[in-house]
DOLO-101872 format. One record per atom (N, C-alpha, C): residue number from 1; residue in three letters; y, z, x; atom name. Coordinates in pm, whole numbers, plus 50000, padded with zeros to 5 digits. Atoms other than C-alpha are relative to their C-alpha. Layout:
BEGIN
- setor|doza|y|z|x|fipa
- NUM|Ala|Y|Z|X|CA .
...
% end
This chain:
BEGIN
- setor|doza|y|z|x|fipa
- 1|Met|50006|49883|49906|N .
- 1|Met|64221|58177|03456|CA .
- 1|Met|50096|49999|50117|C .
- 2|Pro|49890|50002|49902|N .
- 2|Pro|64507|58339|03673|CA .
- 2|Pro|49972|50069|50172|C .
- 3|Glu|50069|49997|49899|N .
- 3|Glu|64463|58311|04018|CA .
- 3|Glu|50103|50098|50067|C .
- 4|Ser|49969|49866|49893|N .
- 4|Ser|64476|58652|04246|CA .
- 4|Ser|50042|49961|50117|C .
- 5|Ala|49916|50032|49838|N .
- 5|Ala|64738|58639|04568|CA .
- 5|Ala|49916|50048|50063|C .
- 6|Thr|50057|49957|49923|N .
- 6|Thr|64466|58793|04703|CA .
- 6|Thr|49845|49915|50080|C .
- 7|Ala|50116|50096|50012|N .
- 7|Ala|64186|58542|04602|CA .
- 7|Ala|50069|49852|50072|C .
- 8|Val|49965|50123|49975|N .
- 8|Val|64367|58225|04637|CA .
- 8|Val|50151|50023|50122|C .
- 9|Pro|49915|50015|49916|N .
- 9|Pro|64620|58162|04961|CA .
- 9|Pro|50107|49929|49904|C .
- 10|Ala|49874|50020|50089|N .
- 10|Ala|64978|58132|04839|CA .
- 10|Ala|50028|49844|50028|C .
- 11|Arg|49945|50162|50040|N .
- 11|Arg|65075|57757|04758|CA .
- 11|Arg|50082|50011|50098|C .
- 12|Leu|49912|49997|49893|N .
- 12|Leu|65348|57619|04990|CA .
- 12|Leu|50114|49979|49907|C .
- 13|Lys|49851|50034|50081|N .
- 13|Lys|65622|57563|04732|CA .
- 13|Lys|50056|50192|49971|C .
- 14|Thr|50051|49835|49966|N .
- 14|Thr|65557|57984|04757|CA .
- 14|Thr|50081|50041|50146|C .
- 15|Val|49986|49971|49857|N .
- 15|Val|65571|58010|05112|CA .
- 15|Val|50184|49942|50027|C .
- 16|Leu|49837|50087|49992|N .
- 16|Leu|65941|57739|05115|CA .
- 16|Leu|50083|50117|49947|C .
- 17|Glu|49848|49904|50086|N .
- 17|Glu|66112|58019|04874|CA .
- 17|Glu|49976|50133|50058|C .
- 18|Leu|49980|49894|49858|N .
- 18|Leu|66006|58299|05092|CA .
- 18|Leu|50069|49990|50142|C .
- 19|Ala|49893|50055|49889|N .
- 19|Ala|66140|58101|05403|CA .
- 19|Ala|50132|49980|49983|C .
- 20|Arg|49855|49985|50011|N .
- 20|Arg|66433|58019|05250|CA .
- 20|Arg|50072|50114|50000|C .
- 21|Gln|49978|49868|49993|N .
- 21|Gln|66474|58395|05151|CA .
- 21|Gln|50030|50046|50117|C .
- 22|Glu|50034|49927|49882|N .
- 22|Glu|66393|58490|05505|CA .
- 22|Glu|50159|49936|50058|C .
- 23|Ala|49885|50092|49898|N .
- 23|Ala|66651|58211|05669|CA .
- 23|Ala|50147|50041|49900|C .
- 24|Asp|49842|49905|50054|N .
- 24|Asp|66948|58358|05406|CA .
- 24|Asp|50025|50080|50046|C .
- 25|Arg|49973|49857|50023|N .
- 25|Arg|66866|58706|05470|CA .
- 25|Arg|50085|50038|50183|C .
- 26|Arg|49962|49993|49844|N .
- 26|Arg|66952|58602|05876|CA .
- 26|Arg|50133|49949|49992|C .
- 27|Gly|49874|50033|49972|N .
- 27|Gly|67238|58415|05773|CA .
- 27|Gly|49984|49850|50031|C .
- 28|Asp|50074|50149|49930|N .
- 28|Asp|67028|58028|05865|CA .
- 28|Asp|50094|49918|49889|C .
- 29|Arg|49979|50102|50139|N .
- 29|Arg|67151|57743|05732|CA .
- 29|Arg|49882|49927|49982|C .
- 30|Arg|50137|50060|50047|N .
- 30|Arg|66831|57573|05751|CA .
- 30|Arg|49841|50110|50035|C .
- 31|Ile|50150|49882|50028|N .
- 31|Ile|66427|57743|05717|CA .
- 31|Ile|49965|49920|50127|C .
- 32|Gly|50061|50042|49881|N .
- 32|Gly|66291|57712|06076|CA .
- 32|Gly|49873|50074|50000|C .
- 33|Thr|50076|49943|49997|N .
- 33|Thr|65980|57773|06172|CA .
- 33|Thr|49949|50157|50030|C .
- 34|Asp|49970|49837|49986|N .
- 34|Asp|66038|58144|06242|CA .
- 34|Asp|50008|50058|49840|C .
- 35|Gln|49971|49957|50103|N .
- 35|Gln|66118|58183|05905|CA .
- 35|Gln|49875|49931|49938|C .
- 36|Leu|50119|50017|50040|N .
- 36|Leu|65795|58027|05766|CA .
- 36|Leu|49890|50100|50087|C .
- 37|Leu|50099|49861|49982|N .
- 37|Leu|65602|58270|06000|CA .
- 37|Leu|50030|50114|49933|C .
- 38|Leu|49938|49886|50097|N .
- 38|Leu|65780|58557|05831|CA .
- 38|Leu|49975|49981|49859|C .
- 39|Ala|50076|50015|50091|N .
- 39|Ala|65708|58391|05513|CA .
- 39|Ala|49854|50047|49922|C .
- 40|Leu|50137|49971|49995|N .
- 40|Leu|65335|58462|05553|CA .
- 40|Leu|49966|50119|50009|C .
- 41|Leu|49998|49872|49960|N .
- 41|Leu|65393|58798|05616|CA .
- 41|Leu|50018|50106|49888|C .
- 42|His|49915|49955|50126|N .
- 42|His|65571|58865|05249|CA .
- 42|His|49806|50069|49909|C .
- 43|Asp|50156|49996|50040|N .
- 43|Asp|65179|58913|05126|CA .
- 43|Asp|49935|50076|50075|C .
- 44|Gln|50078|49931|49923|N .
- 44|Gln|65010|59185|05326|CA .
- 44|Gln|49860|49979|49988|C .
- 45|Asp|50121|50023|50075|N .
- 45|Asp|64695|59140|05136|CA .
- 45|Asp|49927|49865|50015|C .
- 46|Ala|49998|50104|50003|N .
- 46|Ala|64680|58762|05195|CA .
- 46|Ala|49941|49938|50112|C .
- 47|Pro|50051|50048|49879|N .
- 47|Pro|64443|58597|05447|CA .
- 47|Pro|50120|49987|50149|C .
- 48|Pro|49946|50047|49930|N .
- 48|Pro|64712|58461|05658|CA .
- 48|Pro|50068|50173|50094|C .
- 49|Ala|49937|49796|49934|N .
- 49|Ala|64905|58844|05720|CA .
- 49|Ala|49908|50071|50034|C .
- 50|Arg|50142|49942|49947|N .
- 50|Arg|64560|58968|05761|CA .
- 50|Arg|49965|50002|50127|C .
- 51|Ala|50033|50013|49809|N .
- 51|Ala|64502|58784|06067|CA .
- 51|Ala|50110|49988|50077|C .
- 52|Leu|49908|49968|49882|N .
- 52|Leu|64837|58820|06215|CA .
- 52|Leu|49998|50137|50017|C .
- 53|Gly|49985|49856|49993|N .
- 53|Gly|64773|59205|06161|CA .
- 53|Gly|50174|50076|50047|C .
- 54|Val|49860|49957|49994|N .
- 54|Val|65173|59262|06144|CA .
- 54|Val|50046|49974|49895|C .
- 55|Thr|49926|50011|50121|N .
- 55|Thr|65422|59368|05905|CA .
- 55|Thr|50082|49897|50021|C .
- 56|Leu|49818|50065|49952|N .
- 56|Leu|65748|59175|05806|CA .
- 56|Leu|50040|50071|50046|C .
- 57|Asp|49939|49942|49937|N .
- 57|Asp|65866|59445|05916|CA .
- 57|Asp|50047|50022|50161|C .
- 58|Gln|50020|50012|49848|N .
- 58|Gln|65772|59435|06249|CA .
- 58|Gln|50034|49837|50040|C .
- 59|Gly|49996|50140|50012|N .
- 59|Gly|65799|59034|06223|CA .
- 59|Gly|50184|49973|50071|C .
- 60|Arg|49862|50033|49942|N .
- 60|Arg|66173|59077|06191|CA .
- 60|Arg|50060|50131|50078|C .
- 61|Glu|49970|49909|49930|N .
- 61|Glu|66210|59366|06401|CA .
- 61|Glu|50007|49907|50148|C .
- 62|Ala|50016|50083|49898|N .
- 62|Ala|66092|59117|06680|CA .
- 62|Ala|50113|49881|50012|C .
- 63|Leu|49874|50126|50036|N .
- 63|Leu|66345|58830|06539|CA .
- 63|Leu|50069|50041|50056|C .
- 64|Asp|49901|49984|49982|N .
- 64|Asp|66580|59060|06586|CA .
- 64|Asp|49996|50026|50137|C .
- 65|Ala|50022|49959|49918|N .
- 65|Ala|66481|59166|06897|CA .
- 65|Ala|50065|49876|50079|C .
- 66|Met|49946|50121|49968|N .
- 66|Met|66494|58791|07024|CA .
- 66|Met|50179|49994|49963|C .
- 67|Asp|49867|50048|50007|N .
- 67|Asp|66823|58759|06916|CA .
- 67|Asp|50091|50075|50030|C .
- 68|Arg|49942|49909|49925|N .
- 68|Arg|66967|59033|07095|CA .
- 68|Arg|49984|49957|50141|C .
- 69|Ala|50006|50040|49859|N .
- 69|Ala|66790|58882|07443|CA .
- 69|Ala|50104|49917|49964|C .
- 70|Ala|49911|50111|50014|N .
- 70|Ala|66973|58558|07325|CA .
- 70|Ala|50115|50021|50020|C .
- 71|Leu|49869|49977|49980|N .
- 71|Leu|67282|58738|07318|CA .
- 71|Leu|50051|50040|50117|C .
- 72|Ala|49980|49918|49866|N .
- 72|Ala|67254|58962|07641|CA .
- 72|Ala|50010|49846|50097|C .
- 73|Ala|49979|50061|49909|N .
- 73|Ala|67174|58633|07800|CA .
- 73|Ala|50132|49945|50030|C .
- 74|Leu|49855|50069|50009|N .
- 74|Leu|67517|58513|07691|CA .
- 74|Leu|50108|50091|50066|C .
- 75|Gly|49890|49848|49933|N .
- 75|Gly|67689|58848|07832|CA .
- 75|Gly|50003|50050|49855|C .
- 76|Ile|49968|49838|50156|N .
- 76|Ile|67700|59033|07476|CA .
- 76|Ile|49914|50066|49979|C .
- 77|His|50118|49858|50009|N .
- 77|His|67545|59343|07483|CA .
- 77|His|50036|50063|49859|C .
- 78|Phe|49953|49948|50150|N .
- 78|Phe|67497|59473|07133|CA .
- 78|Phe|49879|50129|49996|C .
- 79|Asp|50058|49837|50023|N .
- 79|Asp|67335|59852|07106|CA .
- 79|Asp|49951|50027|49897|C .
- 80|Gly|50026|49968|50119|N .
- 80|Gly|67289|59839|06763|CA .
- 80|Gly|49911|49915|49956|C .
- 81|Arg|50152|50093|50042|N .
- 81|Arg|67033|59682|06498|CA .
- 81|Arg|50111|49892|49938|C .
- 82|Leu|49952|50097|50049|N .
- 82|Leu|67125|59353|06397|CA .
- 82|Leu|50033|50014|49816|C .
- 83|Ala|49997|49990|50151|N .
- 83|Ala|67239|59364|05990|CA .
- 83|Ala|49945|49905|49931|C .
- 84|Pro|50013|50110|50051|N .
- 84|Pro|67064|59150|05757|CA .
- 84|Pro|50134|49959|49934|C .
- 85|Arg|49937|50048|50026|N .
- 85|Arg|67282|58927|05569|CA .
- 85|Arg|49939|49986|49860|C .
- 86|Pro|50060|49991|50110|N .
- 86|Pro|67284|58979|05226|CA .
- 86|Pro|50003|49859|49917|C .
- 87|Val|50077|49998|50082|N .
- 87|Val|67090|58759|04976|CA .
- 87|Val|50131|49894|49959|C .
- 88|Arg|49913|50009|50050|N .
- 88|Arg|67335|58484|04877|CA .
- 88|Arg|49972|49918|49829|C .
- 89|Gly|50084|50034|50122|N .
- 89|Gly|67120|58361|04549|CA .
- 89|Gly|49893|49861|50034|C .
- 90|Gln|50085|50092|50012|N .
- 90|Gln|66947|58033|04483|CA .
- 90|Gln|50056|49913|50075|C .
- 91|Arg|49904|50109|49945|N .
- 91|Arg|67033|57758|04686|CA .
- 91|Arg|49895|49939|50061|C .
- 92|Arg|50065|50081|49945|N .
- 92|Arg|66900|57433|04819|CA .
- 92|Arg|50034|50048|50177|C .
- 93|Met|49983|49952|49877|N .
- 93|Met|66843|57500|05191|CA .
- 93|Met|49879|49905|50074|C .
- 94|Ser|50071|50128|49916|N .
- 94|Ser|66721|57184|05437|CA .
- 94|Ser|49876|50084|50103|C .
- 95|Leu|50131|49950|49922|N .
- 95|Leu|66427|57214|05704|CA .
- 95|Leu|50052|49980|50101|C .
- 96|Ser|49963|50028|49827|N .
- 96|Ser|66506|57251|06089|CA .
- 96|Ser|49857|49846|50005|C .
- 97|Ser|50088|50065|49987|N .
- 97|Ser|66331|56968|06241|CA .
- 97|Ser|49881|50024|50006|C .
- 98|Ser|50103|49955|49942|N .
- 98|Ser|66039|57172|06386|CA .
- 98|Ser|49918|50041|49876|C .
- 99|Ala|50062|50003|50090|N .
- 99|Ala|65967|57261|06064|CA .
- 99|Ala|49954|49890|49865|C .
- 100|Arg|50078|50103|50048|N .
- 100|Arg|65943|56955|05930|CA .
- 100|Arg|49882|49918|50029|C .
- 101|Thr|50136|50035|49870|N .
- 101|Thr|65663|56840|06197|CA .
- 101|Thr|49921|50139|49954|C .
- 102|Leu|50112|49894|50018|N .
- 102|Leu|65505|57168|06121|CA .
- 102|Leu|49905|49970|49887|C .
- 103|Leu|50053|50035|50097|N .
- 103|Leu|65438|57078|05777|CA .
- 103|Leu|49924|49907|49979|C .
- 104|Val|50133|50112|50005|N .
- 104|Val|65299|56740|05837|CA .
- 104|Val|49872|50023|50060|C .
- 105|Arg|50100|49953|49926|N .
- 105|Arg|65062|56898|06106|CA .
- 105|Arg|49921|50094|49882|C .
- 106|Ala|50048|49911|50109|N .
- 106|Ala|64975|57149|05807|CA .
- 106|Ala|49944|49934|49877|C .
- 107|Lys|50096|50116|50119|N .
- 107|Lys|64902|56833|05567|CA .
- 107|Lys|49893|49929|50049|C .
- 108|Glu|50147|50077|49919|N .
- 108|Glu|64675|56709|05844|CA .
- 108|Glu|49921|50106|50001|C .
- 109|Ile|50084|49885|49970|N .
- 109|Ile|64531|57016|05901|CA .
- 109|Ile|49903|50036|49827|C .
- 110|Ser|49971|49979|50146|N .
- 110|Ser|64499|57065|05485|CA .
- 110|Ser|49885|49846|49982|C .
- 111|Glu|50053|50125|50043|N .
- 111|Glu|64340|56700|05458|CA .
- 111|Glu|49854|49953|50097|C .
- 112|Gly|50155|50042|49955|N .
- 112|Gly|64100|56698|05724|CA .
- 112|Gly|49879|50123|49958|C .
- 113|Glu|50119|49919|50005|N .
- 113|Glu|63932|57035|05588|CA .
- 113|Glu|49975|49912|49828|C .
- 114|Arg|50017|50058|50121|N .
- 114|Arg|63927|56893|05222|CA .
- 114|Arg|50067|49906|49922|C .
- 115|Arg|49953|50077|49986|N .
- 115|Arg|64036|56590|05178|CA .
- 115|Arg|50073|49971|49803|C .
- 116|Gly|49901|49988|50145|N .
- 116|Gly|64327|56596|04875|CA .
- 116|Gly|50038|50092|49967|C .
- 117|Arg|49978|49871|50062|N .
- 117|Arg|64380|56938|04854|CA .
- 117|Arg|50160|49974|50035|C .
- 118|Arg|49854|49994|50009|N .
- 118|Arg|64729|57049|04864|CA .
- 118|Arg|50014|50166|50114|C .
- 119|Ile|49965|49897|49909|N .
- 119|Ile|64876|57291|05154|CA .
- 119|Ile|49996|50112|49966|C .
- 120|Asp|50017|49892|50049|N .
- 120|Asp|64794|57636|05134|CA .
- 120|Asp|50109|50065|50107|C .
- 121|Ser|49943|49933|49889|N .
- 121|Ser|64918|57941|05365|CA .
- 121|Ser|49896|49985|50136|C .
- 122|Arg|50066|49968|49898|N .
- 122|Arg|64638|57926|05580|CA .
- 122|Arg|50011|49880|50025|C .
- 123|His|49999|50149|49929|N .
- 123|His|64680|57552|05690|CA .
- 123|His|50151|49992|50045|C .
- 124|Leu|49905|49997|49897|N .
- 124|Leu|65019|57650|05758|CA .
- 124|Leu|50015|50090|50151|C .
- 125|Leu|50001|49946|49921|N .
- 125|Leu|64939|57927|05917|CA .
- 125|Leu|49933|49929|50174|C .
- 126|Leu|50004|50096|49862|N .
- 126|Leu|64745|57712|06159|CA .
- 126|Leu|50102|49924|50062|C .
- 127|Ala|49889|50042|49911|N .
- 127|Ala|65009|57490|06240|CA .
- 127|Ala|50092|50047|50099|C .
- 128|Leu|49917|49902|49914|N .
- 128|Leu|65223|57775|06338|CA .
- 128|Leu|49930|50002|50127|C .
- 129|Leu|50014|49942|49884|N .
- 129|Leu|64976|57833|06584|CA .
- 129|Leu|49951|49910|50101|C .
- 130|Ala|50015|50177|49889|N .
- 130|Ala|64961|57491|06762|CA .
- 130|Ala|50149|50012|50016|C .
- 131|Thr|49839|50016|49904|N .
- 131|Thr|65349|57585|06861|CA .
- 131|Thr|49992|50038|50097|C .
- 132|Arg|50011|49981|49888|N .
- 132|Arg|65445|57595|07179|CA .
- 132|Arg|50174|50001|50021|C .
- 133|His|49856|49967|49952|N .
- 133|His|65759|57728|07335|CA .
- 133|His|50073|49847|50058|C .
- 134|Pro|49873|49936|50030|N .
- 134|Pro|66068|57646|07296|CA .
- 134|Pro|50016|50035|49859|C .
- 135|Asp|49996|50056|50142|N .
- 135|Asp|65946|57627|06915|CA .
- 135|Asp|50049|50151|49953|C .
- 136|Pro|50005|49833|50064|N .
- 136|Pro|66093|57982|06738|CA .
- 136|Pro|49901|50052|49956|C .
- 137|Ala|50062|49947|50026|N .
- 137|Ala|65815|58005|06577|CA .
- 137|Ala|49837|50075|50145|C .
- 138|Ala|50128|49958|49877|N .
- 138|Ala|65540|58062|06895|CA .
- 138|Ala|50101|50099|50122|C .
- 139|Asp|49951|49882|49966|N .
- 139|Asp|65824|58253|07052|CA .
- 139|Asp|49977|50131|49928|C .
- 140|Leu|49951|49882|50092|N .
- 140|Leu|65833|58505|06775|CA .
- 140|Leu|49843|50033|50002|C .
- 141|Leu|50183|49975|49982|N .
- 141|Leu|65400|58476|06805|CA .
- 141|Leu|49958|50080|50147|C .
- 142|Thr|49973|49930|49847|N .
- 142|Thr|65487|58575|07185|CA .
- 142|Thr|50078|50171|50009|C .
- 143|Glu|49957|49902|50029|N .
- 143|Glu|65685|58851|07097|CA .
- 143|Glu|49922|50125|49944|C .
- 144|Leu|50082|49888|50115|N .
- 144|Leu|65476|58997|06838|CA .
- 144|Leu|49870|50046|50107|C .
- 145|Gly|50121|50009|49867|N .
- 145|Gly|65219|58987|07165|CA .
- 145|Gly|49847|49936|49919|C .
- 146|Leu|50075|50051|50027|N .
- 146|Leu|64984|58770|06945|CA .
- 146|Leu|49944|49850|50066|C .
- 147|Arg|50098|50101|49874|N .
- 147|Arg|64719|58478|07077|CA .
- 147|Arg|49938|49966|49898|C .
- 148|Gly|50048|50092|50129|N .
- 148|Gly|64678|58161|06851|CA .
- 148|Gly|49853|50030|49967|C .
- 149|Pro|50167|50057|50026|N .
- 149|Pro|64268|58135|06904|CA .
- 149|Pro|49976|50177|49994|C .
- 150|Glu|50056|49887|50047|N .
- 150|Glu|64232|58532|06804|CA .
- 150|Glu|50020|50055|49843|C .
- 151|Ile|49918|49985|50186|N .
- 151|Ile|64432|58477|06462|CA .
- 151|Ile|49960|49928|49974|C .
- 152|Ser|50093|50097|50059|N .
- 152|Ser|64235|58168|06425|CA .
- 152|Ser|49878|50037|49966|C .
- 153|Glu|50116|49865|50023|N .
- 153|Glu|63937|58386|06450|CA .
- 153|Glu|49975|50028|49894|C .
- 154|Arg|50009|49913|50081|N .
- 154|Arg|64032|58628|06222|CA .
- 154|Arg|50079|49910|49897|C .
- 155|Leu|49976|50052|50118|N .
- 155|Leu|64169|58390|05967|CA .
- 155|Leu|49890|49943|49948|C .
- 156|Ala|50138|50030|50015|N .
- 156|Ala|63804|58225|05988|CA .
- 156|Ala|49928|50126|49915|C .
- 157|Gly|50123|49895|50071|N .
- 157|Gly|63653|58554|05895|CA .
- 157|Gly|50107|50095|49869|C .
- 158|Cys|50005|49938|50138|N .
- 158|Cys|63921|58605|05583|CA .
- 158|Cys|49968|49962|49916|C .
% end
């Protein structure tokens, strides 16, 4: 029986591949928590994206705005839109230390819910919601105007 994307949350492997594509698009050398968050927005019908209530484009735009603000803090003013880098194809990319820590937390959440089950996109979102500044995902959630408790409540209802 095939699994529907709307019925079953995305497996970790799928989310990691989407995060790798997001990191590649931005020219990043590692997958960070911000790319993991963006990866959850790829399937707007999936429970994590529905709970977040923002689109992938909105997430990307917010991350670009954060980049522009960081450049401005360094005295570099950029008035245009940051252009995405071309995808360089399939390549292995490592996780940042905060992304590795996040996956450990997602595994703990998964084990707490259903002993022995795999990490899925719901567990990853719950772990992302527990991040705090200066974590890139926490900053991106703030930039998007999203609050953890509200998202957790919506996720429980999905």
